[in-house]
C-alpha positions as CSV (number, residue, x, y, z in Angstrom):
1,M,88.5,-23.8,-40.1
2,N,85.7,-26.2,-40.6
3,N,86.5,-26.3,-44.3
4,V,90.1,-27.0,-43.6
5,M,89.3,-29.7,-41.1
6,D,86.9,-31.4,-43.6
7,A,89.6,-31.3,-46.3
8,K,92.1,-32.8,-43.8
9,A,89.8,-35.6,-42.9
10,S,88.9,-36.6,-46.5
11,F,92.6,-36.3,-47.6
12,E,93.9,-38.5,-44.8
13,R,91.1,-41.0,-45.5
14,D,92.3,-41.2,-49.1
15,H,96.0,-41.3,-48.2
16,P,96.6,-43.8,-45.5
17,G,99.7,-43.0,-43.5
18,V,99.6,-39.3,-44.2
19,R,98.8,-37.0,-41.3
20,I,98.3,-33.2,-41.6
21,A,99.1,-31.1,-38.6
22,I,97.2,-27.7,-38.5
23,E,98.3,-24.8,-36.3
24,Q,96.5,-21.4,-36.2
25,A,98.7,-18.3,-36.3
26,T,97.4,-15.1,-34.7
27,D,98.6,-12.8,-37.4
28,H,101.2,-12.4,-40.2
29,Y,104.0,-11.9,-37.7
30,E,103.4,-15.4,-36.3
31,S,103.2,-16.9,-39.8
32,M,106.5,-15.3,-40.6
33,Q,108.0,-16.6,-37.4
34,A,106.8,-20.1,-38.2
35,F,108.4,-19.9,-41.7
36,K,111.7,-18.8,-40.2
37,S,111.8,-21.7,-37.7
38,D,113.6,-24.9,-38.1
39,E,110.2,-26.7,-38.3
40,A,108.7,-24.5,-41.1
41,P,105.3,-25.6,-42.3
42,D,104.8,-27.2,-45.7
43,I,101.8,-24.9,-46.3
44,I,100.8,-21.5,-45.0
45,E,97.4,-20.0,-45.6
46,S,96.6,-16.4,-45.1
47,G,93.3,-14.5,-45.2
48,G,95.1,-11.6,-46.9
49,W,97.7,-11.3,-49.6
50,A,100.6,-9.5,-48.0
51,L,102.6,-12.6,-47.2
52,Y,102.5,-13.6,-50.9
53,N,104.5,-10.5,-51.8
54,Y,107.5,-11.7,-49.9
55,K,110.1,-13.1,-52.3
56,G,111.6,-16.5,-51.4
57,M,108.8,-17.5,-49.1
58,F,106.6,-19.6,-51.4
59,V,107.2,-21.8,-54.4
60,D,105.7,-21.1,-57.8
61,L,102.6,-23.3,-58.2
62,L,102.3,-22.8,-62.0
63,P,104.6,-25.8,-62.8
64,Y,102.4,-28.0,-60.6
65,V,99.3,-26.5,-62.3
66,D,100.7,-27.2,-65.8
67,E,101.3,-30.9,-64.9
68,V,97.5,-31.4,-64.6
69,P,96.0,-31.5,-68.1
70,G,93.4,-28.7,-68.6
71,L,93.9,-27.3,-65.1
72,R,95.3,-23.9,-66.1
73,E,92.3,-23.4,-68.5
74,D,89.9,-24.4,-65.8
75,L,91.2,-21.8,-63.3
76,N,89.3,-18.5,-63.6
77,P,91.4,-16.1,-65.6
78,G,90.3,-13.1,-63.7
79,V,91.3,-14.6,-60.4
80,M,94.6,-15.8,-61.9
81,R,95.3,-12.3,-63.3
82,V,95.3,-10.9,-59.8
83,A,96.9,-13.9,-58.1
84,C,99.9,-14.2,-60.4
85,K,102.8,-11.9,-59.7
86,D,105.8,-11.5,-62.0
87,G,104.7,-14.6,-63.9
88,H,104.5,-16.8,-60.7
89,L,101.7,-18.1,-58.7
90,P,102.7,-18.0,-55.0
91,G,99.4,-19.5,-53.7
92,L,96.0,-20.9,-54.6
93,P,93.4,-18.2,-53.9
94,V,90.9,-19.0,-51.2
95,D,87.9,-17.1,-49.7
96,V,87.4,-15.3,-53.0
97,A,84.8,-12.5,-52.9
98,L,83.8,-9.4,-54.7
99,P,81.1,-6.7,-54.4
100,L,78.0,-6.1,-56.4
101,I,74.8,-4.2,-55.8
102,V,72.2,-6.4,-54.0
103,Y,68.7,-4.9,-54.2
104,N,65.6,-5.7,-52.1
105,K,62.8,-6.6,-54.6
106,E,60.1,-6.1,-52.0
107,I,61.1,-2.5,-51.4
108,F,61.2,-1.8,-55.1
109,D,57.9,-3.4,-55.7
110,R,56.2,-1.4,-52.9
111,A,57.6,1.8,-54.5
112,G,56.4,0.7,-58.0
113,L,60.0,1.1,-59.3
114,A,61.7,-1.1,-61.9
115,Y,64.7,-3.1,-60.8
116,P,68.1,-1.7,-61.8
117,T,69.7,-3.1,-64.9
118,E,73.3,-3.7,-66.0
119,D,73.4,-0.5,-68.1
120,W,72.5,1.8,-65.2
121,T,74.7,4.8,-64.3
122,W,75.8,6.3,-61.0
123,D,73.3,9.2,-61.4
124,E,70.5,6.8,-62.1
125,M,71.4,4.9,-58.9
126,I,71.4,8.1,-56.9
127,E,68.0,9.1,-58.2
128,L,66.6,5.6,-57.3
129,A,68.2,5.9,-53.9
130,K,66.6,9.3,-53.3
131,K,63.2,7.9,-54.2
132,L,63.8,4.9,-51.9
133,T,65.0,6.9,-48.8
134,V,62.2,7.5,-46.4
135,R,62.5,9.7,-43.4
136,G,60.0,10.5,-40.6
137,D,58.9,13.9,-39.5
138,N,61.9,13.9,-37.1
139,G,64.3,13.4,-40.0
140,V,65.3,10.0,-38.9
141,A,65.4,7.5,-41.8
142,R,63.0,4.5,-41.7
143,Q,64.5,3.3,-45.0
144,F,67.7,4.1,-46.8
145,G,68.1,4.0,-50.5
146,F,71.7,2.6,-50.4
147,G,73.9,0.8,-47.9
148,L,77.6,1.4,-48.1
149,G,80.3,1.3,-45.4
150,V,82.6,4.2,-44.7
151,D,85.8,2.4,-45.8
152,I,88.5,3.1,-48.3
153,E,88.3,-0.4,-49.7
154,E,84.5,-0.2,-50.3
155,F,85.1,3.0,-52.3
156,E,87.8,1.4,-54.4
157,P,85.6,-0.3,-57.0
158,F,83.9,3.0,-57.8
159,V,87.3,4.6,-58.2
160,M,88.4,1.8,-60.5
161,R,85.2,2.1,-62.6
162,N,85.9,5.9,-63.0
163,G,89.3,5.1,-64.4
164,G,91.3,5.8,-61.3
165,R,93.7,3.8,-59.1
166,Y,95.0,4.4,-55.6
167,L,98.6,3.3,-56.4
168,S,101.1,2.8,-59.2
169,P,100.9,-0.7,-60.8
170,N,103.8,-2.0,-58.6
171,G,102.4,-0.4,-55.5
172,A,105.5,1.7,-54.9
173,S,103.8,5.1,-54.9
174,A,100.4,6.8,-54.4
175,R,101.7,10.1,-55.8
176,G,100.3,10.7,-59.3
177,H,97.5,8.2,-58.7
178,V,95.3,8.7,-55.6
179,D,95.5,12.5,-56.2
180,Q,94.5,12.3,-59.9
181,P,91.2,13.8,-61.2
182,A,89.5,10.5,-61.8
183,V,89.9,9.5,-58.2
184,I,88.9,12.9,-56.9
185,E,85.8,12.9,-59.0
186,A,84.8,9.5,-57.8
187,F,85.3,10.5,-54.2
188,R,83.3,13.7,-54.6
189,M,80.4,11.6,-56.0
190,L,80.6,9.2,-53.1
191,V,80.8,11.9,-50.4
192,D,77.9,13.7,-52.0
193,A,75.8,10.6,-51.7
194,Y,76.3,10.8,-47.9
195,R,76.5,14.5,-47.3
196,L,74.3,16.1,-50.0
197,H,71.8,13.5,-51.1
198,R,71.6,11.7,-47.7
199,V,70.8,8.4,-49.3
200,I,73.4,6.5,-47.3
201,R,73.6,6.4,-43.5
202,N,76.2,8.8,-42.3
203,P,78.6,7.7,-39.5
204,G,76.8,7.9,-36.2
205,E,73.5,8.9,-37.8
206,P,70.3,7.7,-35.9
207,S,68.4,5.1,-37.9
208,E,65.1,3.2,-37.8
209,A,65.9,1.2,-40.9
210,G,67.1,-1.9,-39.1
211,D,69.8,-4.2,-40.6
212,L,71.0,-4.1,-44.2
213,H,68.6,-6.9,-45.2
214,Q,65.7,-5.0,-43.7
215,G,65.5,-1.3,-44.5
216,F,68.0,-0.7,-47.2
217,A,66.7,-0.8,-50.8
218,M,70.2,-1.4,-52.3
219,V,73.3,-2.6,-50.6
220,F,77.0,-2.7,-51.7
221,G,77.3,-6.4,-50.9
222,F,80.2,-8.8,-51.0
223,A,79.6,-12.5,-51.8
224,W,79.5,-13.3,-48.1
225,F,76.5,-10.9,-47.7
226,V,74.6,-12.9,-50.3
227,G,75.7,-16.1,-48.6
228,N,74.2,-14.9,-45.4
229,L,70.9,-14.0,-47.1
230,V,70.7,-17.5,-48.7
231,H,71.6,-19.2,-45.5
232,H,68.7,-17.6,-43.7
233,G,66.2,-18.4,-46.5
234,L,66.0,-14.8,-47.8
235,G,67.6,-15.2,-51.2
236,D,64.4,-15.1,-53.2
237,K,63.7,-11.6,-51.8
238,F,66.8,-10.1,-53.4
239,G,68.3,-9.5,-56.8
240,V,71.9,-8.8,-57.9
241,V,73.1,-6.3,-60.5
242,G,76.5,-4.9,-61.4
243,L,78.0,-1.7,-60.0
244,P,76.7,1.4,-61.7
245,N,78.6,2.8,-64.6
246,M,80.8,5.7,-63.7
247,P,81.7,8.7,-65.9
248,G,85.2,7.2,-66.5
249,G,83.6,4.4,-68.3
250,E,85.8,1.5,-67.1
251,R,84.2,-1.8,-66.3
252,S,86.3,-3.2,-63.4
253,N,86.0,-4.3,-59.8
254,M,88.1,-5.2,-56.9
255,I,88.5,-8.6,-55.3
256,Y,89.1,-10.0,-51.9
257,M,91.0,-13.2,-51.4
258,G,93.5,-15.0,-49.3
259,A,95.6,-17.9,-50.4
260,A,97.3,-21.1,-49.4
261,G,100.8,-21.6,-50.7
262,I,103.7,-24.2,-50.4
263,T,106.6,-22.7,-48.5
264,T,110.1,-22.9,-50.0
265,K,111.1,-24.8,-46.8
266,S,108.6,-27.6,-47.3
267,R,110.0,-31.0,-46.9
268,H,107.0,-32.6,-48.8
269,P,106.2,-30.2,-51.6
270,R,104.6,-32.8,-53.9
271,L,102.4,-34.1,-51.1
272,A,101.6,-30.5,-50.1
273,W,100.5,-29.8,-53.7
274,E,98.2,-32.8,-53.7
275,F,96.6,-31.6,-50.6
276,L,96.2,-28.0,-52.0
277,R,94.5,-29.5,-55.1
278,H,92.1,-31.5,-52.9
279,Y,91.4,-28.6,-50.5
280,V,90.9,-25.8,-53.0
281,L,90.1,-27.3,-56.4
282,E,88.4,-30.6,-56.0
283,R,85.7,-30.5,-53.4
284,P,82.3,-29.0,-54.3
285,E,81.0,-29.4,-50.7
286,P,82.1,-25.9,-49.5
287,F,80.1,-24.3,-52.3
288,R,76.9,-26.1,-51.8
289,S,75.9,-23.3,-49.4
290,P,78.7,-20.9,-50.2
291,W,79.9,-17.7,-48.7
292,T,82.8,-17.2,-51.2
293,L,83.5,-18.2,-54.8
294,P,85.4,-21.2,-56.3
295,I,88.4,-20.4,-58.5
296,A,87.9,-23.4,-60.9
297,R,85.2,-23.2,-63.5
298,S,84.5,-26.9,-63.3
299,L,84.0,-26.6,-59.5
300,A,81.5,-23.8,-60.0
301,E,79.5,-26.0,-62.4
302,R,79.6,-29.0,-60.1
303,S,78.4,-26.9,-57.2
304,G,75.4,-25.5,-59.2
305,L,76.6,-21.9,-58.8
306,T,76.6,-21.2,-62.6
307,K,72.8,-21.6,-62.7
308,H,72.0,-19.9,-59.4
309,P,70.1,-16.6,-59.8
310,L,72.4,-14.7,-57.4
311,W,75.7,-16.6,-57.5
312,S,75.9,-16.8,-61.2
313,R,76.2,-13.0,-61.4
314,F,79.1,-13.0,-59.0
315,L,80.9,-15.6,-61.1
316,Q,80.4,-13.4,-64.2
317,E,82.0,-10.4,-62.4
318,L,85.2,-12.3,-61.9
319,D,86.0,-11.5,-65.6
320,H,86.4,-7.8,-64.6
321,V,88.4,-7.9,-61.3
322,R,91.6,-5.9,-60.9
323,I,94.2,-6.0,-58.2
324,S,93.5,-3.8,-55.2
325,G,95.9,-1.3,-53.8
326,F,95.9,-3.3,-50.5
327,Y,97.3,-6.3,-52.3
328,I,100.4,-4.6,-53.6
329,S,101.4,-2.3,-50.8
330,E,101.5,-3.3,-47.1
331,K,102.3,0.3,-46.2
332,W,99.1,1.5,-47.9
333,N,97.1,-1.3,-46.1
334,T,98.4,-0.4,-42.7
335,S,97.3,3.2,-43.2
336,R,93.7,2.2,-43.7
337,Q,92.4,3.5,-40.3
338,L,93.9,6.9,-40.8
339,V,92.5,7.1,-44.3
340,N,89.0,6.1,-43.0
341,E,89.2,8.8,-40.4
342,D,89.8,11.3,-43.2
343,I,86.8,9.9,-45.1
344,R,84.6,10.5,-42.1
345,R,85.8,14.1,-42.0
346,M,84.9,14.6,-45.6
347,I,81.4,13.3,-45.0
348,L,80.7,14.9,-41.6
349,E,82.8,18.1,-41.7
350,G,83.0,18.8,-45.4
351,A,86.8,18.5,-45.5
352,D,88.1,19.3,-49.0
353,V,88.2,16.2,-51.1
354,A,91.1,17.1,-53.4
355,Q,93.3,18.4,-50.6
356,T,92.6,15.3,-48.5
357,L,93.4,12.9,-51.3
358,R,96.6,14.8,-52.0
359,S,97.6,14.3,-48.3
360,W,97.3,10.5,-48.8
361,T,100.3,10.4,-51.1
362,R,102.3,10.1,-47.8
363,F,100.9,6.6,-47.2
364,A,102.7,5.0,-50.1
């Protein structure tokens, strides 16, 4: 909200007579109700992507983009590949983030181990994690080799890199996708990391490792995790490397992002576009101490991120992002809690991986 308010203030200063009214919606339902009202907003911003799948709700921004010389070329092609749908751009992506492996250099140095490199494999990561997991006589870990949440979305990049996908390209079906061998293999490897190798903290497991930035040698970390490290002056203690290579051999990753789009009921679409350009594409200030990534290459340059030892690697990874199952199927997204409960059962109770994944075909 601070970023939005700063953009509002600077835009109004440069456009005397223009006033921007901002209202916060509790959820997507309230946003939809606002759109359906007689006083529909010119712009709706959402932290997710579900709203932008509704046909007839947002105008296509590509004609506006193409009016600005060089702008389409300036927009990151990886982000645009995910944001565009059926040849249209329903919103300018905001709050863009993706995951990489963030490693604690001090922990590696104490163990006398070399830092991971871009050509490393899943098996090599697990071997490192075994060496860097330290347990006391009581079996409680003082240090974990790897930090990863028990969440279907955090598993998705590893599934992608193994050549699997949760859903069909149009999001219509999980059958024949989430139950395929590449997905099952990736899940077995992930579950084994918890259950067999014990290099990741299990759900509810006692721990003396502290927070992720303290007693975890490697962390599956999104851009905002790095932003938090840098904000607290810890950036120099950490390095960033790509996700390990999986047997499937695909170099891909998922991406989080919301968007801000101009509604089809906007009474001031041209002015709304001018504000969107200012808000999302023209201000380097939000990326001086960032938590997320800019979508324009020129903005990344102006913000100094392309030369930053941590942020530059996140920008490079944008070349490999693919659309997540949660962006193309609201039904799949709303099943997340049930899916995560199944993942916990696989880890804690040894529930059969293949059988469990086959049961998820009912969610889409």
